[in-house]
VOPAGU-2260 file (C-alpha; in pm, 1 decimal, decimal comma):
REM VOPAGU-2260
SITE   aa  ch    i         X         Y         Z
SITE  MET   A    0   -3552,6    5693,8   -9973,7
SITE  THR   A    1   -3649,0    5827,5   -9639,2
SITE  LYS   A    2   -3986,4    5670,6   -9585,8
SITE  LYS   A    3   -4214,1    5763,4   -9298,9
SITE  ILE   A    4   -4498,1    5557,3   -9162,7
SITE  ILE   A    5   -4813,5    5766,3   -9169,3
SITE  ALA   A    6   -5184,3    5737,1   -9210,2
SITE  LEU   A    7   -5461,8    5993,4   -9230,5
SITE  ALA   A    8   -5724,3    6154,1   -9012,5
SITE  ILE   A    9   -5981,3    6422,0   -9070,8
SITE  ALA   A   10   -5859,1    6655,5   -8794,9
SITE  ALA   A   11   -6162,1    6865,5   -8710,9
SITE  ALA   A   12   -6331,7    6812,5   -9046,9
SITE  ALA   A   13   -6632,4    6647,5   -8887,8
SITE  SER   A   14   -6628,2    6831,3   -8556,3
SITE  ALA   A   15   -6958,8    6975,3   -8444,4
SITE  GLY   A   16   -6796,5    7315,7   -8390,0
SITE  ALA   A   17   -6679,6    7337,1   -8748,7
SITE  LEU   A   18   -7003,3    7212,3   -8902,0
SITE  ALA   A   19   -7215,9    7454,2   -8701,6
SITE  GLN   A   20   -7050,8    7757,9   -8860,0
SITE  SER   A   21   -7211,3    7941,7   -9152,4
SITE  ASN   A   22   -6912,0    8169,7   -9205,6
SITE  VAL   A   23   -6537,3    8181,7   -9142,8
SITE  THR   A   24   -6411,2    8110,9   -8791,2
SITE  ILE   A   25   -6065,3    8214,6   -8672,1
SITE  TYR   A   26   -5910,7    7980,1   -8415,1
SITE  GLY   A   27   -5569,6    7907,8   -8270,6
SITE  ASN   A   28   -5335,8    7829,4   -7985,1
SITE  VAL   A   29   -5051,2    8030,5   -7830,1
SITE  ASP   A   30   -4800,6    7848,9   -7607,1
SITE  MET   A   31   -4487,3    7984,2   -7441,4
SITE  GLY   A   32   -4270,6    7805,1   -7191,1
SITE  TRP   A   33   -3921,2    7718,6   -7072,2
SITE  MET   A   34   -3759,0    7387,4   -7164,2
SITE  HIS   A   35   -3438,7    7222,5   -7039,8
SITE  ARG   A   36   -3287,2    6912,4   -7204,8
SITE  SER   A   37   -2971,2    6722,2   -7110,7
SITE  GLY   A   38   -2805,3    6383,4   -7057,5
SITE  ASP   A   39   -2686,9    6092,3   -7269,0
SITE  ASN   A   40   -2701,7    5712,9   -7282,4
SITE  GLY   A   41   -2701,5    5439,7   -7545,3
SITE  ALA   A   42   -2600,1    5580,7   -7884,5
SITE  VAL   A   43   -2673,9    5941,2   -7777,5
SITE  ALA   A   44   -2336,8    6116,0   -7759,9
SITE  PRO   A   45   -2248,9    6338,1   -7463,6
SITE  SER   A   46   -2331,5    6704,1   -7524,2
SITE  LYS   A   47   -2401,9    7022,4   -7336,8
SITE  SER   A   48   -2747,9    7080,4   -7192,5
SITE  GLN   A   49   -2984,4    7317,4   -7371,3
SITE  ASN   A   50   -3225,8    7576,9   -7233,9
SITE  ALA   A   51   -3491,7    7731,0   -7456,8
SITE  VAL   A   52   -3787,9    7967,5   -7434,3
SITE  GLN   A   53   -4042,5    7843,0   -7689,3
SITE  SER   A   54   -4374,2    7661,3   -7737,7
SITE  ALA   A   55   -4301,6    7374,8   -7498,0
SITE  GLY   A   56   -4637,7    7215,1   -7412,7
SITE  SER   A   57   -4839,7    7241,1   -7735,5
SITE  GLN   A   58   -4802,1    7356,2   -8096,3
SITE  SER   A   59   -4873,6    7726,8   -8146,7
SITE  HIS   A   60   -5090,6    7783,6   -8453,1
SITE  ILE   A   61   -5360,6    7993,0   -8615,1
SITE  GLY   A   62   -5635,1    7866,6   -8844,3
SITE  PHE   A   63   -5939,1    7958,1   -9051,8
SITE  LYS   A   64   -6232,6    7721,0   -9099,8
SITE  GLY   A   65   -6590,4    7738,2   -9213,7
SITE  THR   A   66   -6882,9    7577,3   -9391,7
SITE  GLU   A   67   -7144,7    7672,0   -9648,7
SITE  ASP   A   68   -7491,9    7518,2   -9669,0
SITE  LEU   A   69   -7538,0    7380,0  -10020,8
SITE  GLY   A   70   -7891,3    7253,3   -9959,3
SITE  ASN   A   71   -8037,4    6903,8   -9939,9
SITE  GLY   A   72   -7843,8    6840,3   -9618,8
SITE  ILE   A   73   -7505,2    6889,9   -9784,7
SITE  LYS   A   74   -7241,4    7140,6   -9673,5
SITE  ALA   A   75   -6907,9    7247,9   -9815,2
SITE  LEU   A   76   -6629,8    7281,6   -9560,7
SITE  PHE   A   77   -6268,2    7394,3   -9541,9
SITE  ASP   A   78   -5991,3    7428,9   -9283,5
SITE  LEU   A   79   -5658,0    7610,1   -9330,9
SITE  GLN   A   80   -5415,2    7590,0   -9037,5
SITE  TYR   A   81   -5068,9    7748,3   -9000,8
SITE  ARG   A   82   -4798,0    7700,3   -8740,5
SITE  ILE   A   83   -4658,3    8008,3   -8567,9
SITE  ASN   A   84   -4344,8    8069,3   -8359,0
SITE  PRO   A   85   -4418,9    8329,0   -8089,4
SITE  ASP   A   86   -4073,5    8282,2   -7935,2
SITE  ILE   A   87   -3893,8    8433,6   -8237,0
SITE  GLY   A   88   -4182,9    8632,3   -8383,2
SITE  THR   A   89   -4216,3    8445,1   -8710,5
SITE  GLY   A   90   -4514,5    8282,9   -8874,7
SITE  PRO   A   91   -4710,9    8144,4   -9023,6
SITE  THR   A   92   -4398,7    7957,5   -9136,1
SITE  GLN   A   93   -4538,2    7612,1   -9204,3
SITE  ALA   A   94   -4879,3    7474,5   -9287,4
SITE  GLY   A   95   -5078,1    7257,2   -9055,2
SITE  HIS   A   96   -5363,5    7061,4   -9211,9
SITE  GLN   A   97   -5516,9    7217,9   -9523,6
SITE  PHE   A   98   -5828,6    7074,5   -9685,4
SITE  ILE   A   99   -6160,1    7132,1   -9859,1
SITE  GLY   A  100   -6451,4    6891,1   -9880,7
SITE  VAL   A  101   -6821,1    6817,0   -9846,4
SITE  THR   A  102   -7026,7    6662,0   -9568,3
SITE  GLY   A  103   -7378,8    6526,3   -9539,6
SITE  GLY   A  104   -7578,4    6217,4   -9452,9
SITE  PHE   A  105   -7335,6    6007,2   -9657,6
SITE  GLY   A  106   -7041,3    6110,8   -9439,8
SITE  THR   A  107   -6752,5    6348,4   -9507,0
SITE  VAL   A  108   -6505,0    6361,4   -9796,8
SITE  VAL   A  109   -6199,8    6588,1   -9783,4
SITE  ALA   A  110   -5885,9    6637,8   -9992,1
SITE  GLY   A  111   -5560,1    6821,4   -9933,6
SITE  TYR   A  112   -5279,6    6809,7   -9677,3
SITE  LEU   A  113   -5434,2    6583,9   -9414,1
SITE  ASP   A  114   -5343,7    6493,0   -9057,3
SITE  GLY   A  115   -5188,1    6150,4   -9009,5
SITE  LEU   A  116   -5417,7    5899,3   -8845,0
SITE  ARG   A  117   -5144,6    5691,0   -8683,0
SITE  TYR   A  118   -4991,1    6014,3   -8553,7
SITE  GLY   A  119   -5337,4    6115,7   -8433,6
SITE  ILE   A  120   -5385,7    5785,6   -8246,6
SITE  TYR   A  121   -5057,5    5842,3   -8062,4
SITE  GLY   A  122   -5173,7    6190,5   -7961,7
SITE  LYS   A  123   -5527,2    6082,3   -7875,1
SITE  TYR   A  124   -5424,7    5809,0   -7631,0
SITE  ASN   A  125   -5106,0    5954,9   -7483,6
SITE  PRO   A  126   -5179,3    6186,4   -7186,8
SITE  PHE   A  127   -4914,0    6431,0   -7313,2
SITE  GLY   A  128   -5047,9    6445,0   -7669,3
SITE  ASN   A  129   -4800,0    6486,4   -7953,6
SITE  TYR   A  130   -4627,8    6806,9   -7847,3
SITE  SER   A  131   -4444,4    6804,2   -7514,4
SITE  VAL   A  132   -4127,5    6655,7   -7368,3
SITE  GLY   A  133   -4349,1    6366,2   -7252,8
SITE  ASN   A  134   -4493,5    6270,7   -7594,0
SITE  PHE   A  135   -4425,4    5919,1   -7726,9
SITE  ALA   A  136   -4476,9    5988,3   -8099,6
SITE  SER   A  137   -4115,4    6108,7   -8130,0
SITE  MET   A  138   -4001,5    5755,1   -8036,8
SITE  THR   A  139   -4116,7    5623,6   -8374,4
SITE  THR   A  140   -4087,5    5724,1   -8740,7
SITE  GLN   A  141   -4369,4    5916,7   -8905,1
SITE  TYR   A  142   -4495,3    6233,1   -9061,6
SITE  ASP   A  143   -4771,9    6415,9   -8883,0
SITE  ARG   A  144   -4942,8    6492,4   -9216,3
SITE  ALA   A  145   -4960,7    6357,6   -9572,2
SITE  SER   A  146   -4960,7    6553,1   -9897,5
SITE  ASN   A  147   -5189,1    6486,6  -10196,7
SITE  ALA   A  148   -5439,0    6299,5   -9981,2
SITE  VAL   A  149   -5808,6    6212,2  -10005,4
SITE  ALA   A  150   -6009,8    6069,9   -9715,3
SITE  TYR   A  151   -6364,0    5955,8   -9640,6
SITE  VAL   A  152   -6514,8    5940,1   -9291,8
SITE  SER   A  153   -6842,4    5753,9   -9250,2
SITE  PRO   A  154   -7136,0    5859,7   -9034,8
SITE  ALA   A  155   -7132,8    5710,9   -8685,1
SITE  PHE   A  156   -7332,1    5386,3   -8658,7
SITE  ASN   A  157   -7389,5    5233,3   -8314,8
SITE  GLY   A  158   -7070,8    5400,3   -8195,8
SITE  PHE   A  159   -6858,1    5290,3   -8496,1
SITE  THR   A  160   -6693,0    5521,8   -8749,9
SITE  LEU   A  161   -6481,2    5417,2   -9047,6
SITE  ILE   A  162   -6212,1    5626,5   -9216,2
SITE  LEU   A  163   -6063,0    5529,1   -9553,4
SITE  ALA   A  164   -5778,2    5728,0   -9704,5
SITE  THR   A  165   -5514,9    5733,1   -9975,7
SITE  ALA   A  166   -5233,8    5964,1  -10087,0
SITE  THR   A  167   -5060,9    5966,2  -10424,7
SITE  ASN   A  168   -4734,2    6094,4  -10271,5
SITE  THR   A  169   -4709,5    6159,5   -9899,5
SITE  GLN   A  170   -4392,1    6368,4   -9913,6
SITE  GLY   A  171   -4437,5    6635,7  -10180,6
SITE  ASP   A  172   -4550,2    6694,3  -10536,9
SITE  GLU   A  173   -4604,4    6382,6  -10744,7
SITE  GLY   A  174   -4284,5    6295,4  -10929,5
SITE  SER   A  175   -4065,8    6500,4  -10694,4
SITE  LEU   A  176   -3899,7    6190,2  -10544,0
SITE  ASN   A  177   -3787,9    6036,0  -10872,4
SITE  GLY   A  178   -3417,0    5968,5  -10836,8
SITE  VAL   A  179   -3431,1    6045,8  -10462,9
SITE  HIS   A  180   -3554,0    5716,8  -10317,8
SITE  THR   A  181   -3354,1    5506,9  -10561,7
SITE  VAL   A  182   -3027,8    5605,9  -10724,4
SITE  GLY   A  183   -3047,5    5622,5  -11101,7
SITE  GLY   A  184   -3380,7    5795,1  -11146,5
SITE  VAL   A  185   -3435,6    5965,5  -11478,5
SITE  ALA   A  186   -3591,2    6296,3  -11572,6
SITE  ASN   A  187   -3965,3    6284,8  -11642,4
SITE  GLY   A  188   -3992,7    5955,5  -11454,8
SITE  GLY   A  189   -4365,4    5994,7  -11399,0
SITE  ASN   A  190   -4463,2    5877,9  -11051,2
SITE  ASN   A  191   -4147,8    5672,4  -10989,9
SITE  GLY   A  192   -4038,3    5712,0  -10629,8
SITE  ASP   A  193   -4370,4    5846,1  -10502,5
SITE  ASP   A  194   -4471,5    5727,8  -10154,4
SITE  ARG   A  195   -4823,7    5595,0  -10209,0
SITE  LEU   A  196   -5042,7    5539,2   -9903,3
SITE  PHE   A  197   -5352,4    5328,7   -9836,3
SITE  SER   A  198   -5511,5    5322,4   -9491,2
SITE  ALA   A  199   -5824,1    5216,5   -9303,0
SITE  ASN   A  200   -5918,7    5316,8   -8949,9
SITE  LEU   A  201   -6208,7    5182,4   -8744,8
SITE  ILE   A  202   -6313,2    5387,6   -8442,2
SITE  TYR   A  203   -6549,8    5288,5   -8161,3
SITE  ALA   A  204   -6670,5    5542,0   -7905,9
SITE  ASN   A  205   -6929,0    5464,9   -7638,4
SITE  GLY   A  206   -6941,2    5675,7   -7323,2
SITE  PRO   A  207   -6616,7    5634,9   -7127,1
SITE  LEU   A  208   -6473,9    5380,4   -7375,6
SITE  SER   A  209   -6279,4    5471,7   -7690,0
SITE  VAL   A  210   -6104,2    5229,1   -7926,4
SITE  ASP   A  211   -5907,2    5284,1   -8249,9
SITE  LEU   A  212   -5773,9    5021,1   -8490,8
SITE  ASP   A  213   -5570,0    5137,0   -8790,4
SITE  TYR   A  214   -5406,3    4943,3   -9075,0
SITE  GLU   A  215   -5196,1    5104,2   -9344,4
SITE  THR   A  216   -4941,2    5032,4   -9609,7
SITE  THR   A  217   -4706,1    5258,7   -9803,1
SITE  LYS   A  218   -4502,6    5169,3  -10109,7
SITE  ALA   A  219   -4245,2    5332,1  -10333,3
SITE  VAL   A  220   -4401,8    5346,9  -10679,0
SITE  GLY   A  221   -4190,5    5196,6  -10957,1
SITE  TYR   A  222   -3838,2    5078,4  -10884,6
SITE  SER   A  223   -3880,6    4787,0  -10637,7
SITE  ASN   A  224   -4237,9    4870,1  -10525,0
SITE  SER   A  225   -4115,2    4797,9  -10170,9
SITE  ARG   A  226   -4372,9    4823,2   -9894,4
SITE  LEU   A  227   -4398,2    4904,6   -9527,6
SITE  TYR   A  228   -4694,4    4790,0   -9317,9
SITE  VAL   A  229   -4827,7    4919,5   -8988,7
SITE  LEU   A  230   -5100,3    4800,8   -8753,9
SITE  THR   A  231   -5187,0    5031,4   -8466,3
SITE  GLY   A  232   -5440,2    4984,2   -8188,1
SITE  GLY   A  233   -5531,3    5233,4   -7917,0
SITE  ALA   A  234   -5786,6    5237,7   -7635,9
SITE  SER   A  235   -5887,5    5439,2   -7331,8
SITE  TYR   A  236   -6143,1    5411,6   -7052,6
SITE  ASP   A  237   -6247,1    5695,1   -6823,1
SITE  PHE   A  238   -6328,5    5560,7   -6476,6
SITE  GLY   A  239   -6392,3    5910,8   -6341,0
SITE  PRO   A  240   -6119,4    5932,4   -6075,6
SITE  ILE   A  241   -5868,1    5810,4   -6335,7
SITE  LYS   A  242   -5854,8    5770,0   -6712,3
SITE  VAL   A  243   -5627,8    5494,6   -6845,9
SITE  SER   A  244   -5508,6    5456,4   -7205,0
SITE  GLY   A  245   -5259,4    5274,8   -7421,5
SITE  VAL   A  246   -5132,7    5203,1   -7773,3
SITE  TYR   A  247   -4967,5    4900,3   -7934,5
SITE  ASP   A  248   -4799,8    4943,2   -8271,6
SITE  VAL   A  249   -4642,4    4696,1   -8518,8
SITE  ILE   A  250   -4425,5    4818,2   -8808,9
SITE  LYS   A  251   -4292,0    4569,5   -9064,5
SITE  GLY   A  252   -4114,8    4608,6   -9397,9
SITE  ASP   A  253   -4059,3    4388,4   -9701,5
SITE  PRO   A  254   -3702,0    4260,7   -9739,5
SITE  ASN   A  255   -3660,6    4491,0  -10042,0
SITE  SER   A  256   -3759,0    4789,2   -9828,4
SITE  LEU   A  257   -3416,1    4786,0   -9663,3
SITE  ILE   A  258   -3193,1    4735,7   -9966,4
SITE  GLY   A  259   -3128,9    4914,6  -10292,5
SITE  GLY   A  260   -3162,8    5259,2  -10135,6
SITE  ASN   A  261   -3542,2    5239,0  -10120,9
SITE  ILE   A  262   -3581,2    5315,1   -9752,1
SITE  ASP   A  263   -3310,5    5508,9   -9577,0
SITE  LEU   A  264   -3387,2    5464,6   -9207,2
SITE  ASP   A  265   -3057,2    5609,9   -9097,3
SITE  ALA   A  266   -2908,7    5784,3   -8798,7
SITE  ALA   A  267   -2976,8    6124,3   -8955,7
SITE  THR   A  268   -3345,7    6073,8   -8886,2
SITE  PRO   A  269   -3434,0    6134,9   -8518,5
SITE  GLY   A  270   -3527,9    5813,7   -8342,0
SITE  ASN   A  271   -3375,0    5582,6   -8600,2
SITE  GLN   A  272   -3062,1    5373,5   -8604,0
SITE  ASN   A  273   -2830,3    5317,9   -8898,9
SITE  LEU   A  274   -2964,3    5017,3   -9089,4
SITE  GLY   A  275   -2699,3    5026,3   -9359,6
SITE  GLY   A  276   -2539,9    4705,8   -9231,7
SITE  LEU   A  277   -2851,2    4490,1   -9275,4
SITE  ALA   A  278   -2817,5    4179,0   -9484,7
SITE  ALA   A  279   -3002,6    4155,0   -9815,3
SITE  GLY   A  280   -3350,2    4014,5   -9761,4
SITE  GLN   A  281   -3365,8    4107,6   -9392,5
SITE  GLU   A  282   -3706,4    4237,6   -9287,8
SITE  TYR   A  283   -3766,5    4554,7   -9088,0
SITE  ASP   A  284   -3960,1    4479,5   -8768,2
SITE  ARG   A  285   -4031,4    4715,4   -8479,8
SITE  ARG   A  286   -4294,5    4713,5   -8203,9
SITE  ASN   A  287   -4393,0    5020,1   -8000,9
SITE  TRP   A  288   -4625,5    5043,4   -7702,1
SITE  PHE   A  289   -4715,6    5275,6   -7417,7
SITE  ILE   A  290   -4965,5    5308,4   -7134,4
SITE  GLY   A  291   -5085,4    5629,5   -6973,2
SITE  ALA   A  292   -5301,3    5772,4   -6698,7
SITE  GLU   A  293   -5477,3    6103,2   -6629,6
SITE  MET   A  294   -5602,0    6188,8   -6279,2
SITE  PRO   A  295   -5811,0    6504,4   -6226,8
SITE  PHE   A  296   -5815,1    6688,1   -5894,2
SITE  GLY   A  297   -6046,4    6983,3   -5949,6
SITE  LYS   A  298   -5860,4    7234,9   -6165,7
SITE  LEU   A  299   -5543,4    7027,5   -6143,0
SITE  LYS   A  300   -5477,5    6717,5   -6355,6
SITE  ALA   A  301   -5184,3    6479,8   -6307,2
SITE  LEU   A  302   -5040,1    6289,1   -6605,6
SITE  ALA   A  303   -4815,0    5984,4   -6633,2
SITE  SER   A  304   -4699,3    5750,4   -6910,8
SITE  TYR   A  305   -4451,3    5469,9   -6975,5
SITE  GLY   A  306   -4361,3    5307,9   -7307,0
SITE  GLN   A  307   -4106,9    5096,7   -7492,1
SITE  VAL   A  308   -3964,1    5058,5   -7841,2
SITE  LYS   A  309   -3885,1    4693,5   -7916,5
SITE  ASP   A  310   -3653,9    4667,9   -8219,0
SITE  ARG   A  311   -3648,8    4320,0   -8373,6
SITE  THR   A  312   -3428,5    4428,4   -8663,3
SITE  LEU   A  313   -3119,6    4539,3   -8472,4
SITE  ASN   A  314   -2964,9    4399,8   -8154,5
SITE  ASP   A  315   -2950,4    4612,9   -7839,0
SITE  ALA   A  316   -3161,6    4886,9   -8001,5
SITE  ASN   A  317   -3459,6    4894,3   -7763,4
SITE  ALA   A  318   -3554,9    5203,0   -7563,5
SITE  ARG   A  319   -3786,6    5301,3   -7279,3
SITE  LYS   A  320   -3943,7    5636,6   -7195,9
SITE  TRP   A  321   -4140,8    5753,5   -6892,7
SITE  ALA   A  322   -4297,3    6088,3   -6820,3
SITE  ILE   A  323   -4490,9    6268,3   -6547,7
SITE  GLY   A  324   -4666,1    6603,7   -6565,6
SITE  ALA   A  325   -4941,0    6834,8   -6446,7
SITE  ARG   A  326   -5196,7    7073,4   -6596,5
SITE  TYR   A  327   -5367,3    7353,9   -6402,7
SITE  SER   A  328   -5669,4    7526,5   -6557,8
SITE  LEU   A  329   -5682,8    7901,1   -6504,5
SITE  SER   A  330   -5995,4    7915,0   -6723,0
SITE  LYS   A  331   -6168,2    7713,8   -6993,8
SITE  ARG   A  332   -5908,5    7826,7   -7248,5
SITE  THR   A  333   -5593,7    7899,7   -7044,6
SITE  GLU   A  334   -5377,4    7654,1   -6850,8
SITE  LEU   A  335   -5037,6    7617,6   -6687,7
SITE  TYR   A  336   -4828,9    7304,2   -6748,1
SITE  ALA   A  337   -4516,7    7130,1   -6617,0
SITE  ASP   A  338   -4367,7    6803,8   -6755,8
SITE  TYR   A  339   -4063,6    6585,4   -6694,9
SITE  ALA   A  340   -3951,0    6293,0   -6914,8
SITE  GLN   A  341   -3657,7    6054,9   -6936,4
SITE  ILE   A  342   -3540,0    5804,7   -7200,9
SITE  ARG   A  343   -3323,7    5498,0   -7140,8
SITE  ASN   A  344   -3158,0    5370,0   -7458,9
SITE  ASP   A  345   -2990,2    5035,4   -7515,8
SITE  ASP   A  346   -2636,8    5049,6   -7658,5
SITE  ASN   A  347   -2750,1    5084,0   -8023,9
SITE  ALA   A  348   -3055,1    5304,8   -7966,5
SITE  GLY   A  349   -3030,3    5681,3   -8011,6
SITE  PHE   A  350   -3366,3    5830,5   -7909,8
SITE  THR   A  351   -3367,4    6186,8   -7775,6
SITE  ILE   A  352   -3612,4    6430,8   -7615,2
SITE  ASN   A  353   -3807,7    6610,2   -7888,9
SITE  PRO   A  354   -4120,9    6804,0   -7785,8
SITE  MET   A  355   -4250,0    6787,4   -8143,4
SITE  GLY   A  356   -4366,1    6430,4   -8195,6
SITE  ASN   A  357   -4224,4    6378,3   -8544,8
SITE  SER   A  358   -3898,2    6406,4   -8734,5
SITE  LEU   A  359   -3980,4    6746,3   -8885,1
SITE  GLY   A  360   -3919,1    7081,9   -8725,6
SITE  LEU   A  361   -3744,3    7073,1   -8386,9
SITE  SER   A  362   -3434,5    6862,0   -8322,9
SITE  GLY   A  363   -3404,4    6614,2   -8039,4
SITE  VAL   A  364   -3157,2    6690,9   -7757,7
SITE  GLY   A  365   -3047,5    6476,4   -7464,4
SITE  VAL   A  366   -3237,4    6200,9   -7285,5
SITE  LYS   A  367   -3388,5    6402,8   -6998,7
SITE  GLY   A  368   -3628,7    6691,2   -7042,5
SITE  PHE   A  369   -3823,0    6936,1   -6826,2
SITE  ALA   A  370   -4067,7    7200,0   -6949,2
SITE  MET   A  371   -4310,0    7445,2   -6789,0
SITE  GLY   A  372   -4521,7    7725,9   -6926,6
SITE  MET   A  373   -4866,4    7854,9   -7021,9
SITE  LYS   A  374   -5094,2    7808,9   -7321,0
SITE  HIS   A  375   -5411,0    7982,7   -7437,9
SITE  SER   A  376   -5650,1    7857,4   -7704,9
SITE  PHE   A  377   -5904,1    8071,1   -7890,9
């Protein structure tokens, strides 16, 4: 099967803005820019450069959220977000997060199509977020959201917040992957093949310091019950003149996760190499890390990041990516942006520039990317 490493977050569920509303709020983001991608190295084959006019610095979307006071300090809440494509005039074409839940003194509980926590940590601590040529999330394997998910976020206590989450099948309706992840599935196979997720995230926030620690495991139900494990840590500190941040990520898989067709981490998936030649019993092992910096100068903010993928499963499959950029605020809601990024692949690595920090949606092109444009949030 094609298995993605994801975890869950609550993505605005507990934000003060959302909880303060007593009716429906319409919100969104519109981004249009110009993007150029080119170059090749490592396992990236030579190809022509590509120019595009599209959302190049952030995901364009529209959403509807709100709360209702149920009494006794309890509120119902919901958030329905949809991606839009202003470059070609289509949308909403794909859902963003979609959930309903309750919140109160006990914390917040939500269920639906929830934002991935590991994906969120990458975006939180990378200066370029998860949608730009400079993002680092596209250098690893993940979904940005999980289907059929339930999550609990605790109240903050002395700066600490805990999130616990699970999903019965991260990639679609329950039972829809029977016969997909493992050859020989049968009709009415129940939950066989489902990608089941369990995750826990501890967050600490105190003034200029922010720290996240996330652990998760996913397994293919039935068949071999193979598992993948991930441990992700992120931190940032705002010194005033400069804010520094970083993430370190460990992904490991059971020996069975790479044989028997259970996990198909192949070259068709952006950012992955063909693992079909692995020996039986060989474990999957990859480490990812990056550091970043943000430096404000009045309305202008400079960004920089550098990171590496260290592949311990395949030889000569490491990669490095660096990026620089700038943001200029025209107002509280409108800004101009310009970013440049470059990837250096080892001989067996095939990472490409993809402004969308996951393997869904946009395709990666080349190993050098430049983008500039404007975005407006409302």
